[in-house]
Backbone bond lengths (Angstrom), bond angles and torsions (degrees), N, CA, C in turn:
res aa  C-N    CA-C-N  psi(-1)  N-CA   C-N-CA  omega(-1)  CA-C   N-CA-C  phi
1 L - - - 1.455 - - 1.528 110.07 -
2 Q 1.315 115.89 -42.24 1.465 119.60 -179.78 1.524 111.51 -65.33
3 V 1.326 116.84 -39.38 1.467 119.93 178.66 1.528 109.74 -63.43
4 Y 1.325 117.02 -42.99 1.463 119.34 177.27 1.530 110.01 -60.93
5 A 1.298 117.16 -45.26 1.461 121.29 -179.29 1.528 111.44 -59.62
6 N 1.317 116.84 -36.29 1.469 120.93 -178.47 1.526 113.00 -75.89
7 F 1.332 117.70 -36.66 1.456 120.45 -170.02 1.532 115.66 -113.44
8 H 1.323 118.48 -20.74 1.471 122.87 -177.85 1.535 112.12 43.79
9 P 1.322 117.95 62.66 1.466 120.03 -179.27 1.530 111.38 -67.20
10 D 1.325 115.45 158.67 1.467 119.96 176.51 1.526 110.77 -65.34
11 W 1.335 116.54 -37.03 1.462 122.52 -179.05 1.512 110.36 -137.78
12 V 1.317 115.39 147.76 1.458 123.09 169.51 1.522 106.43 -115.82
13 L 1.329 116.81 123.49 1.460 121.59 174.25 1.518 106.22 -98.03
14 M 1.321 116.16 113.92 1.460 122.19 -169.90 1.523 111.40 -116.30
15 D 1.315 116.16 125.72 1.459 120.77 171.30 1.520 107.72 -84.45
16 I 1.310 117.65 162.00 1.461 120.41 178.51 1.520 111.04 -88.78
17 K 1.308 116.13 -47.45 1.468 119.77 -177.61 1.524 109.17 -91.31
18 M 1.340 114.94 110.75 1.461 121.74 -179.63 1.524 108.64 -140.91
19 P 1.330 116.68 157.30 1.466 118.33 175.76 1.537 110.54 -70.91
20 N 1.286 116.03 152.94 1.473 124.70 175.45 1.527 114.41 75.45
21 V 1.327 118.46 -52.65 1.461 121.62 -179.99 1.529 107.93 -144.20
22 D 1.316 116.15 138.55 1.460 118.37 -179.75 1.526 110.06 -77.23
23 G 1.322 116.03 158.95 1.455 121.61 -176.08 1.509 114.90 -63.97
24 L 1.324 117.21 -29.27 1.463 119.32 177.99 1.525 110.75 -68.23
25 T 1.319 116.68 -41.84 1.463 120.90 176.73 1.521 110.44 -66.10
26 A 1.324 116.78 -43.46 1.468 120.75 178.79 1.528 110.55 -61.84
27 T 1.323 117.10 -41.90 1.461 121.14 177.76 1.522 110.19 -61.23
28 H 1.313 116.17 -48.27 1.470 120.65 178.72 1.531 110.77 -56.88
29 N 1.326 117.29 -43.88 1.464 121.16 -179.30 1.531 111.68 -64.42
30 I 1.320 117.02 -41.28 1.465 119.84 178.77 1.529 109.94 -64.83
31 I 1.324 116.78 -48.69 1.470 120.58 -177.17 1.526 111.57 -65.58
32 T 1.313 117.59 -36.14 1.458 120.71 177.78 1.527 111.17 -61.77
33 N 1.317 116.01 -40.61 1.463 120.91 -177.76 1.526 113.65 -88.59
34 F 1.326 116.34 -25.74 1.461 121.71 -177.87 1.538 108.30 -136.80
35 P 1.316 118.16 79.40 1.467 121.96 -172.82 1.533 115.19 -58.25
36 D 1.317 117.90 -21.76 1.460 120.99 179.90 1.526 113.25 -90.02
37 A 1.324 117.64 2.70 1.466 121.10 -179.19 1.522 110.49 -65.73
38 N 1.314 116.09 146.12 1.462 122.82 175.72 1.522 108.39 -106.03
39 V 1.303 116.24 108.85 1.470 121.44 179.11 1.515 108.69 -112.65
40 C 1.317 114.97 128.00 1.461 121.68 175.77 1.524 107.67 -115.41
41 I 1.302 116.18 120.09 1.463 120.91 175.72 1.524 107.58 -76.54
42 V 1.329 115.93 129.58 1.463 122.70 177.35 1.522 105.88 -124.11
43 T 1.331 116.84 111.69 1.455 119.70 -168.56 1.523 112.74 -151.93
44 D 1.311 115.39 167.57 1.458 121.98 172.67 1.527 111.77 -85.63
45 Y 1.323 117.51 -15.15 1.458 121.83 -175.80 1.527 110.56 -81.20
46 A 1.317 117.15 116.49 1.461 121.37 -176.46 1.527 113.07 -108.70
47 D 1.322 117.50 3.77 1.461 119.78 -174.59 1.530 112.16 -74.95
48 K 1.310 114.80 154.56 1.465 122.60 -176.39 1.534 111.89 -61.91
49 K 1.322 117.25 -38.65 1.469 121.34 -178.50 1.533 111.08 -61.83
50 T 1.315 116.79 -43.25 1.469 120.29 -179.90 1.522 110.79 -69.71
51 R 1.333 116.93 -39.46 1.467 120.41 176.44 1.533 110.62 -59.25
52 E 1.314 116.25 -43.54 1.466 120.34 179.60 1.525 111.03 -66.24
53 A 1.321 117.15 -39.91 1.470 120.89 177.96 1.525 110.39 -62.64
54 A 1.324 117.01 -38.37 1.466 120.97 178.40 1.528 110.40 -64.93
55 K 1.307 116.08 -42.66 1.465 120.81 177.94 1.530 110.30 -62.22
56 Q 1.327 116.62 -44.26 1.464 121.06 178.62 1.530 111.71 -63.15
57 A 1.337 116.73 -32.55 1.465 121.18 178.78 1.518 111.71 -73.56
58 G 1.345 116.49 -17.71 1.456 120.39 177.23 1.515 115.34 113.51
59 A 1.314 117.89 3.16 1.461 120.13 178.00 1.521 109.92 -63.56
60 V 1.320 116.33 138.94 1.464 119.89 179.96 1.522 112.15 -95.86
61 E 1.322 116.64 -15.99 1.458 121.71 177.91 1.520 109.25 -142.42
62 Y 1.328 115.48 161.47 1.470 121.94 -178.26 1.522 106.82 -148.14
63 V 1.329 116.98 120.61 1.456 122.26 -178.40 1.516 109.01 -130.29
64 T 1.328 115.92 132.35 1.463 118.04 173.62 1.525 108.56 -82.88
65 K 1.314 115.63 151.81 1.462 120.57 -176.30 1.522 112.83 -63.19
66 E 1.302 117.21 -20.62 1.466 119.08 176.64 1.530 111.93 -76.35
67 N 1.335 116.83 -10.77 1.468 122.05 -179.84 1.530 112.10 -120.08
68 L 1.310 117.28 41.42 1.464 120.35 -174.83 1.529 113.74 -62.96
69 Y 1.319 117.44 -23.32 1.466 118.92 176.88 1.526 111.59 -62.40
70 D 1.317 117.55 -22.67 1.467 121.18 177.29 1.529 111.55 -64.03
71 L 1.332 117.07 -25.84 1.460 120.69 -179.08 1.534 111.93 -59.60
72 R 1.298 116.86 -38.70 1.461 120.34 -178.73 1.531 109.93 -58.12
73 D 1.315 116.56 -48.09 1.458 120.12 -179.75 1.524 111.94 -63.30
74 I 1.318 116.17 -39.49 1.462 121.19 -179.78 1.522 110.56 -65.08
75 I 1.309 117.12 -48.00 1.463 121.34 -175.76 1.523 112.03 -69.66
76 L 1.316 117.11 -33.00 1.461 120.23 -177.74 1.533 114.22 -82.06
77 R 1.310 117.67 -6.30 1.477 119.91 178.29 1.495 111.52 -64.73
């Protein structure tokens, strides 16, 4: 959250499984404090439940790691 506050990047690429805080919580915290932030979840988890949780947390995009080429199209929009 502090890094976002300092730099205001165009995009945040967020993994779900991270030390200290999971990516869904981190996404929620960023979006709560910076509603215009663009967070893209980048993960190995492809299940519908996790995708929905990411959407509820405020992520605007969701990419599985097997489809990383999709990131280019997302970021360049």
